[in-house]
C-alpha positions as CSV (number, residue, x, y, z in Angstrom):
1,M,-10.8,-3.8,-43.1
2,T,-10.0,-6.0,-40.1
3,T,-7.5,-4.5,-37.6
4,A,-4.9,-7.0,-36.3
5,P,-5.1,-7.6,-32.6
6,Q,-2.6,-5.4,-30.6
7,R,-0.5,-6.3,-27.6
8,P,-1.4,-4.5,-24.4
9,L,0.1,-1.0,-24.4
10,P,1.0,1.2,-21.4
11,Q,-1.2,4.1,-20.4
12,L,0.7,7.3,-20.8
13,T,0.8,9.7,-17.9
14,A,2.7,12.9,-17.2
15,Q,5.0,10.8,-14.9
16,N,5.9,8.0,-17.3
17,E,5.5,9.5,-20.8
18,F,9.2,10.2,-21.1
19,F,10.0,6.5,-20.7
20,W,7.4,5.1,-23.1
21,T,8.1,7.6,-25.9
22,A,11.9,7.8,-25.5
23,G,12.4,5.5,-28.5
24,A,11.1,8.1,-30.9
25,D,14.8,9.3,-31.1
26,G,16.3,5.9,-30.2
27,R,17.4,6.9,-26.7
28,L,16.6,5.1,-23.5
29,R,15.7,7.5,-20.6
30,I,15.3,6.8,-16.9
31,Q,14.2,9.1,-14.1
32,H,16.9,10.4,-11.8
33,C,17.0,12.4,-8.5
34,C,18.3,15.9,-9.0
35,A,19.6,16.0,-5.4
36,C,21.6,12.8,-5.2
37,A,21.8,11.8,-8.9
38,E,20.5,8.3,-8.3
39,L,18.5,6.6,-11.0
40,I,14.9,5.7,-10.0
41,H,12.6,3.1,-11.7
42,P,9.7,2.9,-11.9
43,P,9.2,6.7,-11.8
44,Q,8.3,8.1,-8.4
45,P,7.6,11.5,-7.0
46,V,10.3,11.0,-4.3
47,C,13.8,9.5,-4.3
48,R,13.9,6.2,-2.3
49,Y,17.6,7.0,-1.4
50,C,17.6,10.6,-0.2
51,R,13.9,11.4,-0.1
52,G,14.4,14.3,-2.4
53,T,11.5,15.5,-4.4
54,E,13.1,17.2,-7.4
55,M,13.1,14.7,-10.3
56,G,14.6,14.8,-13.7
57,V,15.2,12.5,-16.6
58,R,18.6,11.1,-17.7
59,E,19.6,9.6,-21.0
60,V,21.4,6.2,-20.5
61,S,23.5,4.1,-22.8
62,G,20.8,1.5,-23.6
63,H,23.2,-1.3,-22.6
64,A,22.2,-3.7,-19.9
65,I,23.0,-7.1,-18.4
66,L,20.6,-10.0,-18.9
67,I,19.7,-11.1,-15.4
68,G,16.8,-13.4,-16.1
69,F,14.8,-14.9,-19.0
70,T,12.0,-17.4,-19.4
71,R,10.6,-18.9,-22.6
72,N,6.9,-18.6,-22.4
73,E,5.0,-21.5,-23.9
74,R,1.6,-21.3,-22.4
75,F,0.3,-17.8,-22.1
76,G,-0.7,-15.6,-25.0
77,L,-1.9,-12.0,-25.5
78,P,-3.5,-10.3,-28.5
79,G,-0.7,-9.5,-30.9
80,L,1.8,-11.5,-28.9
81,P,1.2,-15.3,-29.3
82,P,3.6,-17.8,-27.7
83,P,6.3,-18.7,-27.7
84,Y,8.2,-15.7,-26.8
85,V,10.9,-14.8,-24.2
86,V,10.2,-12.5,-21.2
87,G,13.4,-11.2,-19.7
88,Q,14.8,-8.9,-17.0
89,V,17.8,-6.7,-17.6
90,A,19.9,-4.6,-15.3
91,L,21.3,-1.3,-16.6
92,V,25.1,-1.1,-16.9
93,E,25.0,2.4,-15.3
94,D,23.3,1.1,-12.2
95,P,22.4,-2.7,-11.8
96,R,19.7,-1.7,-9.3
97,I,17.7,-0.4,-12.2
98,R,15.9,-3.4,-13.7
99,L,13.6,-3.5,-16.7
100,T,11.2,-6.2,-17.6
101,T,11.3,-6.6,-21.4
102,T,10.7,-9.0,-24.3
103,V,14.0,-10.5,-25.4
104,V,14.5,-10.5,-29.2
105,G,17.2,-11.0,-31.8
106,G,18.4,-14.5,-31.0
107,A,17.5,-18.1,-30.3
108,P,16.4,-18.7,-26.7
109,D,18.9,-21.6,-26.4
110,D,21.7,-19.1,-27.1
111,L,20.8,-16.8,-24.2
112,E,22.9,-16.8,-21.1
113,L,22.7,-15.0,-17.8
114,G,25.2,-12.2,-17.7
115,M,25.1,-11.5,-21.4
116,L,25.4,-7.9,-22.6
117,M,22.2,-6.6,-24.2
118,E,21.2,-3.5,-26.1
119,V,17.9,-1.8,-26.4
120,R,15.9,-2.0,-29.6
121,F,12.7,0.0,-29.7
122,E,9.5,-1.2,-31.3
123,Q,6.8,1.3,-32.0
124,H,3.1,0.6,-31.3
125,D,0.9,3.7,-31.9
126,D,2.3,6.4,-29.6
127,V,4.4,4.0,-27.6
128,W,8.0,2.8,-28.2
129,L,8.5,-0.4,-26.2
130,P,12.2,-0.9,-25.1
131,L,13.0,-4.5,-26.2
132,F,16.4,-5.9,-25.7
133,Q,18.7,-8.1,-27.8
134,P,22.2,-9.5,-27.3
135,V,25.0,-7.3,-28.6
136,A,26.9,-8.7,-31.6
137,E,30.3,-8.9,-29.8
138,Q,29.8,-10.5,-26.5
139,P,32.3,-10.0,-23.6
140,E,32.6,-12.6,-20.8
141,P,29.3,-12.9,-19.0
142,A,28.9,-10.5,-16.1
143,P,28.0,-11.7,-12.6
144,L,24.5,-11.3,-11.3
145,P,23.9,-8.1,-9.4
146,R,23.9,-8.3,-5.6
147,D,20.7,-8.0,-3.6
148,E,20.3,-5.0,-1.3
149,I,20.5,-7.4,1.6
150,E,22.5,-10.7,1.4
151,P,20.1,-13.6,1.7
152,G,21.6,-14.9,4.9
153,R,21.6,-11.5,6.7
154,Y,18.0,-10.6,7.0
155,A,17.9,-11.2,10.7
156,D,20.3,-8.3,11.1
157,H,17.7,-5.9,9.7
158,V,14.6,-7.0,11.7
159,R,13.1,-4.4,14.0
160,P,13.1,-5.4,17.6
161,R,9.8,-6.3,19.2
162,A,7.9,-3.2,20.2
163,T,6.6,-4.6,23.5
164,A,7.5,-7.4,25.8
165,T,4.0,-8.8,25.5
166,K,2.7,-10.3,22.3
167,F,-0.8,-9.7,20.8
168,E,-0.6,-13.3,19.5
169,D,-1.1,-14.5,23.1
170,R,-4.6,-12.9,23.3
171,V,-6.2,-14.9,20.5
172,A,-7.0,-18.5,19.4
173,L,-8.1,-20.1,16.2
174,T,-11.3,-21.9,17.1
175,G,-13.2,-22.9,14.0
176,I,-12.5,-23.9,10.5
177,G,-14.7,-24.7,7.5
178,M,-14.2,-25.6,3.8
179,S,-16.8,-25.6,1.1
180,D,-17.1,-28.1,-1.8
181,L,-13.9,-27.8,-3.8
182,G,-13.3,-28.7,-7.4
183,R,-12.8,-27.7,-11.0
184,R,-15.6,-25.7,-12.7
185,L,-18.3,-26.2,-10.0
186,M,-20.4,-23.6,-11.9
187,V,-22.0,-22.3,-8.7
188,P,-22.1,-18.7,-7.4
189,P,-19.0,-18.0,-5.4
190,L,-21.0,-16.5,-2.6
191,Q,-22.7,-19.9,-2.2
192,L,-19.3,-21.4,-1.5
193,T,-18.4,-18.7,0.9
194,V,-21.6,-19.2,3.0
195,Q,-21.0,-22.9,3.0
196,A,-17.5,-22.6,4.4
197,C,-18.5,-19.9,6.9
198,E,-21.4,-22.0,8.3
199,Q,-19.1,-24.9,8.7
200,A,-16.5,-22.8,10.6
201,V,-19.1,-21.3,13.0
202,A,-20.6,-24.7,13.7
203,D,-17.1,-26.2,14.2
204,A,-16.4,-23.6,16.9
205,G,-19.7,-24.3,18.6
206,L,-20.9,-20.8,17.9
207,T,-23.9,-19.3,16.2
208,M,-24.0,-16.5,13.6
209,A,-25.2,-14.2,16.4
210,D,-21.8,-14.7,18.1
211,I,-19.8,-13.4,15.1
212,D,-18.9,-9.7,15.7
213,G,-16.2,-9.3,13.1
214,L,-15.5,-10.1,9.5
215,S,-12.2,-10.2,7.7
216,T,-11.3,-11.2,4.1
217,Y,-8.9,-10.9,1.3
218,P,-9.0,-9.4,-1.3
219,G,-12.4,-7.7,-0.6
220,G,-15.0,-6.6,-3.2
221,G,-14.7,-5.6,-6.8
222,N,-14.4,-7.4,-10.1
223,L,-11.3,-9.5,-9.5
224,G,-11.7,-12.2,-12.1
225,G,-12.6,-15.3,-10.1
226,M,-10.6,-14.3,-7.1
227,G,-13.4,-13.4,-4.7
228,E,-17.1,-13.4,-4.0
229,G,-17.7,-9.7,-3.3
230,G,-16.0,-9.4,0.1
231,V,-17.5,-8.3,3.4
232,T,-20.3,-6.5,1.7
233,A,-21.6,-9.6,-0.1
234,L,-21.3,-11.9,3.0
235,E,-22.9,-9.4,5.4
236,S,-25.8,-8.8,3.0
237,A,-26.3,-12.6,2.6
238,L,-26.2,-13.5,6.3
239,G,-27.5,-10.4,7.9
240,L,-24.6,-10.0,10.3
241,H,-23.9,-6.9,12.4
242,P,-20.1,-6.8,12.9
243,T,-18.5,-4.3,15.2
244,W,-15.4,-4.6,13.1
245,Y,-14.6,-5.6,9.5
246,N,-11.7,-5.6,7.1
247,G,-11.1,-6.4,3.5
248,G,-8.5,-5.4,1.0
249,M,-5.7,-6.5,-1.4
250,E,-2.7,-4.8,0.1
251,T,-1.9,-7.5,2.5
252,F,-0.4,-10.9,2.1
253,G,-3.4,-12.8,1.1
254,P,-5.7,-14.5,3.6
255,G,-2.9,-14.7,6.2
256,G,-3.0,-10.9,6.3
257,S,-6.7,-10.9,6.9
258,V,-6.3,-13.3,9.7
259,I,-3.6,-11.2,11.4
260,A,-5.8,-8.2,11.0
261,A,-8.5,-10.1,12.8
262,M,-6.1,-11.1,15.5
263,L,-5.2,-7.4,16.1
264,A,-8.9,-6.5,16.3
265,V,-9.6,-9.2,18.8
266,A,-6.5,-8.4,20.9
267,G,-7.5,-4.7,20.8
268,G,-11.0,-5.5,22.1
269,L,-12.9,-4.6,19.0
270,A,-14.4,-8.1,18.5
271,R,-14.6,-11.5,20.3
272,H,-15.1,-13.8,17.3
273,V,-14.0,-12.7,13.8
274,L,-15.0,-14.8,10.8
275,C,-12.2,-14.8,8.2
276,F,-12.9,-16.1,4.8
277,R,-11.3,-16.6,1.3
278,T,-13.1,-17.7,-1.8
279,V,-11.8,-18.5,-5.3
280,W,-13.8,-19.5,-8.4
281,E,-11.1,-19.2,-11.0
282,A,-12.0,-22.4,-12.8
283,T,-15.6,-21.4,-13.3
284,H,-14.6,-17.8,-14.1
285,N,-12.2,-18.9,-16.8
286,E,-14.8,-21.2,-18.3
287,L,-17.2,-18.2,-18.4
288,V,-14.6,-16.0,-20.1
289,R,-14.0,-18.7,-22.7
290,S,-17.7,-18.9,-23.5
291,G,-18.0,-15.2,-23.7
292,S,-20.4,-15.0,-20.8
293,V,-18.2,-12.6,-18.8
294,T,-15.6,-10.0,-19.7
295,P,-12.2,-10.4,-17.9
296,P,-11.3,-7.5,-15.6
297,G,-8.9,-5.0,-16.9
298,A,-9.7,-5.8,-20.5
299,G,-9.3,-2.2,-21.6
300,P,-7.1,-0.7,-24.3
301,R,-4.2,0.5,-22.0
302,T,-2.5,-0.8,-18.8
303,T,-0.6,0.7,-15.9
304,S,1.6,-2.4,-15.6
305,W,5.3,-2.2,-16.3
306,Q,5.3,-5.9,-17.1
307,L,2.2,-6.6,-19.2
308,P,3.3,-4.8,-22.4
309,F,6.2,-7.2,-22.6
310,G,4.1,-10.4,-22.3
311,A,4.7,-10.9,-18.6
312,V,1.1,-11.8,-17.9
313,S,1.5,-14.2,-15.0
314,A,3.3,-14.4,-11.7
315,A,4.9,-17.5,-13.3
316,H,7.0,-15.2,-15.5
317,T,8.6,-13.5,-12.5
318,L,9.0,-16.6,-10.4
319,A,10.5,-18.6,-13.3
320,Q,13.3,-16.1,-13.5
321,N,13.9,-16.2,-9.8
322,A,14.1,-20.0,-10.1
323,Q,16.5,-19.7,-13.0
324,R,18.8,-17.5,-10.9
325,H,18.6,-20.0,-8.0
326,F,19.6,-22.8,-10.5
327,H,22.5,-20.6,-11.7
328,R,23.7,-19.5,-8.3
329,Y,23.3,-22.7,-6.2
330,G,23.1,-25.6,-8.7
331,T,19.4,-26.4,-8.1
332,T,17.8,-28.4,-10.9
333,R,14.3,-29.1,-12.2
334,E,14.5,-32.4,-10.3
335,T,14.8,-30.4,-7.1
336,L,11.5,-28.7,-7.8
337,G,10.1,-32.1,-8.9
338,W,10.5,-33.6,-5.4
339,I,8.2,-30.9,-4.1
340,A,5.5,-31.6,-6.7
341,L,5.8,-35.4,-6.1
342,N,5.5,-34.9,-2.3
343,Q,2.4,-32.8,-2.7
344,R,0.8,-35.4,-5.0
345,A,1.6,-38.3,-2.6
346,N,-0.1,-36.4,0.2
347,A,-3.1,-35.6,-2.0
348,E,-3.6,-39.3,-2.8
349,L,-4.7,-39.6,0.9
350,N,-7.0,-36.6,0.8
351,P,-10.5,-37.1,-0.7
352,T,-11.0,-33.3,-1.2
353,A,-7.9,-32.9,-3.4
354,V,-8.5,-32.0,-7.0
355,Y,-5.6,-34.3,-8.3
356,R,-5.0,-37.6,-6.6
357,S,-3.6,-39.9,-9.2
358,P,0.1,-41.0,-8.7
359,L,2.8,-38.8,-10.1
360,T,6.4,-39.9,-11.0
361,M,9.5,-37.9,-11.7
362,E,9.3,-39.0,-15.3
363,D,5.7,-37.6,-15.4
364,Y,6.9,-34.4,-13.9
365,L,9.9,-33.9,-16.2
366,S,8.0,-34.8,-19.4
367,A,4.9,-32.6,-18.7
368,R,3.9,-29.8,-21.0
369,P,6.2,-26.8,-20.6
370,V,4.6,-23.6,-19.3
371,T,7.4,-21.0,-19.0
372,S,10.9,-22.3,-18.5
373,P,12.0,-23.8,-16.2
374,F,8.4,-24.4,-15.0
375,G,6.3,-27.2,-16.4
376,L,2.6,-28.1,-15.8
377,Y,3.3,-29.7,-12.4
378,D,5.2,-26.7,-11.1
379,C,2.0,-24.7,-11.2
380,D,-0.9,-24.8,-8.8
381,V,-4.4,-25.9,-9.7
382,P,-7.1,-23.3,-10.4
383,C,-10.3,-24.4,-8.7
384,D,-13.5,-23.3,-7.0
385,G,-13.7,-23.3,-3.3
386,A,-13.9,-21.3,0.0
387,V,-12.2,-21.6,3.3
388,A,-13.1,-20.0,6.6
389,V,-11.3,-19.6,9.9
390,I,-12.5,-18.1,13.2
391,V,-10.3,-15.9,15.3
392,S,-11.5,-15.7,18.9
393,A,-10.5,-14.0,22.1
394,V,-8.5,-16.4,24.2
395,E,-10.7,-16.0,27.2
396,T,-13.6,-17.5,25.3
397,V,-11.7,-20.8,24.7
398,P,-13.1,-22.7,27.7
399,D,-16.7,-22.2,26.4
400,L,-16.0,-23.4,22.8
401,A,-16.6,-26.8,21.2
402,T,-13.2,-27.7,19.7
403,P,-9.6,-27.7,20.9
404,P,-8.1,-24.3,20.1
405,V,-5.0,-23.7,18.1
406,Y,-2.8,-20.9,19.4
407,V,-0.7,-18.4,17.4
408,E,2.9,-18.5,18.7
409,A,4.3,-15.8,16.4
410,V,3.7,-13.9,13.1
411,G,6.2,-12.7,10.5
412,T,5.2,-9.6,8.5
413,Q,8.1,-7.2,8.2
414,I,8.9,-6.0,4.6
415,L,12.6,-5.8,4.0
416,E,12.7,-6.2,0.2
417,R,11.3,-4.0,-2.6
418,L,7.7,-4.9,-3.4
419,D,8.0,-4.2,-7.1
420,W,8.0,-7.7,-8.6
421,D,10.9,-7.2,-10.9
422,Q,13.0,-5.0,-8.6
423,S,13.2,-7.3,-5.6
424,T,15.2,-10.3,-4.5
425,L,16.9,-12.2,-7.3
426,A,17.3,-15.8,-6.4
427,H,14.4,-16.4,-4.0
428,E,10.7,-15.6,-4.1
429,P,10.5,-12.0,-3.1
430,Q,9.0,-11.3,0.3
431,V,9.9,-14.5,2.1
432,L,13.4,-13.8,3.6
433,G,12.4,-10.7,5.6
434,Q,9.1,-12.1,6.9
435,S,10.8,-15.4,7.9
436,A,13.5,-13.6,9.9
437,H,10.8,-11.5,11.6
438,L,8.9,-14.6,12.6
439,W,11.8,-16.1,14.5
440,S,12.4,-12.8,16.3
441,R,9.0,-13.1,18.0
442,T,9.4,-16.6,19.5
443,D,11.8,-18.8,21.4
444,L,10.9,-21.7,19.2
445,R,13.3,-22.6,16.4
446,P,13.0,-24.3,13.1
447,E,13.8,-27.7,14.6
448,D,10.7,-27.4,16.8
449,V,8.4,-27.4,13.8
450,D,6.4,-30.6,13.3
451,V,4.6,-29.8,10.1
452,A,5.0,-27.1,7.5
453,E,2.2,-25.8,5.2
454,L,4.1,-23.5,2.9
455,Y,2.8,-21.4,0.0
456,D,3.2,-23.3,-3.3
457,G,1.5,-21.3,-6.0
458,F,4.5,-22.6,-7.8
459,S,7.0,-25.2,-6.7
460,F,9.7,-22.6,-6.4
461,N,7.6,-20.6,-3.9
462,C,7.8,-23.6,-1.6
463,L,11.5,-24.0,-2.0
464,S,12.1,-20.4,-1.2
465,W,10.1,-20.7,2.1
466,I,12.0,-23.8,3.1
467,E,15.3,-21.9,2.8
468,A,14.0,-18.6,4.2
469,L,12.6,-20.3,7.3
470,G,15.9,-22.0,8.1
471,F,14.9,-25.6,7.5
472,C,18.0,-25.8,5.4
473,G,20.7,-23.2,4.6
474,I,20.4,-20.6,1.9
475,G,21.2,-22.5,-1.4
476,E,21.1,-25.9,0.3
477,S,17.7,-27.0,-0.9
478,K,19.1,-29.2,-3.6
479,D,20.5,-31.6,-1.1
480,F,17.7,-31.1,1.5
481,L,15.0,-32.0,-1.1
482,D,16.9,-34.8,-2.9
483,G,14.8,-37.9,-2.9
484,G,11.9,-36.2,-1.1
485,K,12.5,-38.1,2.1
486,N,13.0,-35.0,4.3
487,I,9.6,-33.5,3.4
488,A,7.6,-36.7,3.4
489,R,5.0,-37.2,6.1
490,D,7.5,-39.3,8.1
491,G,10.4,-37.0,7.3
492,I,12.0,-34.3,9.4
493,L,9.8,-31.6,7.8
494,P,6.4,-33.0,6.7
495,L,5.3,-30.6,4.0
496,N,1.9,-29.6,2.6
497,T,0.2,-32.6,4.0
498,H,-3.1,-32.1,2.3
499,G,-1.5,-31.9,-1.1
500,G,-0.7,-28.3,-1.3
501,Q,-1.9,-25.9,-4.0
502,L,0.0,-28.0,-6.5
503,S,-2.4,-31.0,-6.1
504,H,-5.2,-30.1,-3.6
505,G,-6.1,-26.8,-5.4
506,R,-5.3,-23.1,-5.4
507,T,-7.1,-21.9,-2.3
508,H,-4.6,-19.0,-2.2
509,G,-3.0,-19.8,1.1
510,M,-6.1,-20.2,3.2
511,G,-6.2,-23.9,2.6
512,L,-2.7,-24.1,4.0
513,L,-3.8,-22.5,7.2
514,H,-6.9,-24.8,7.4
515,E,-4.6,-27.9,7.0
516,A,-2.2,-26.6,9.7
517,I,-5.1,-26.4,12.1
518,V,-6.4,-29.9,11.1
519,Q,-2.9,-31.3,11.8
520,L,-2.5,-29.6,15.2
521,R,-5.9,-30.9,16.2
522,G,-4.8,-34.4,15.2
523,R,-7.6,-34.9,12.7
524,G,-5.7,-35.5,9.5
525,G,-6.8,-39.1,9.2
526,P,-4.5,-41.2,7.0
527,R,-2.3,-38.1,6.2
528,Q,-2.0,-37.1,9.9
529,V,1.6,-36.4,11.2
530,P,1.7,-38.2,14.6
531,G,2.2,-35.9,17.6
532,A,2.1,-32.7,15.6
533,R,2.3,-29.8,18.1
534,V,3.9,-27.0,16.2
535,A,3.1,-25.9,12.6
536,V,4.3,-23.1,10.3
537,T,2.1,-21.8,7.5
538,S,2.7,-19.0,5.0
539,S,0.6,-17.2,2.4
540,G,1.2,-14.6,-0.2
541,G,3.7,-14.5,-2.9
542,L,5.6,-11.8,-4.8
543,T,3.3,-9.2,-3.4
544,P,3.6,-8.8,0.4
545,S,3.6,-12.1,2.1
546,G,3.7,-13.4,5.7
547,V,4.0,-16.4,7.9
548,L,2.4,-17.7,11.1
549,L,3.8,-20.1,13.6
550,L,1.0,-22.1,15.4
551,R,1.0,-24.4,18.3
552,S,-1.4,-26.8,20.0
553,D,-1.5,-27.5,23.7
554,R,-3.3,-30.8,23.3
């Protein structure tokens, strides 16, 4: 007998079993702190409010407010084919407690933010998944919960600078390189890495013998097309002997690896650190489809709190943040469309971009839906490619081959919860705090920025950075982006001049840094912003993210 495919189920542990088996008697249960009585989710060994360590479990009503939903059209799972609705609910007992869920029991077009929902458990083996459906008798929709920090008040919570001097002043960005980039290149990812690194070393006028540091994101391991094997693979291939190295996932993508390199150089551990980032998602996905490789994490159980409900992509989280921005501020799909059209117009001038054909608003609005409100052109382009950047000690600059680019300031402080579904409601999580931190480390202001290369894994990421960095007010992006003039190459904020990840290709943020350096060197060719002297670039998204402010003294 053939067994039907089963949706991913959570791995039961001593810490979470009470939650995933609560449906056996039809009662939803949440962890609580015995000292202060606050509810805690996901379960933790310590209370985030009073730091108490005695934890218990409390039965709750099973009623919640619908605070987000997205109709998934694109992604599928075994036992959970599309379309289906991924949602987020906030418990009526404490709206700070949010659950990702699958929304059932009604037509998606009838759903409305603020609806009252009730739990409906669905058993799969030894797990009872808490799904949510609208209650039969609906009261007036409830308002969305408030964020822990109001979106416009993040600067009030930034830590003051620890020292009068800045480590940023002790480093320069001196070399850049980019490998071949394209869809399904079908070459080993390490080959792309070496190509980009050799270009960066030559661009700086260095030799491999000069490189005494290596830094990368996300490091080694089976990451499903998201890396070449990390520092270990590159050192083995090139025979380098670094005095310092760094690689890991718990930083804001390649921007985090660059800041780590800056700290190492400022601290005297290295003079020239080679930072690199490689993706080969397009080829990896093709190999998975052909059965040549097994995707990572393809085991029977998951530790994710989102995956059992079909939230398989960052798109499912960001789509709900975008929906709440629409609801709160009147933003529309056309608002996001101006970002996609701008990136494509810039990509038309960039021979390395994956997509260079013209794009109209009609094309954007009529494109295949992915997960509402996102369509095809709201999503970045999986590709194969590598990008490398060299961080050097500032005293070495006179001896190098190319004009340096300096780092004016970095923004890294975390002020929001990192859990994807527990964080900021109406912006991409992890942009508001980092942006406020950036401006605390410089006397420059948003109006001093000549070019912005802002993370656009999805169009909404980019919108969030625009507001967070103060290029328009919170909730004012609808007017700022209308018509696309403000973000065009001749506008007040030239944006993602190489085409961004929406059209150039998903180089996971490192390509944005590469383009910022190209612009500040004045080497952008037909896409060059005249007189660009100050650039801002960001990377990361949902997970920790960060932002760098760069300047050129040319």
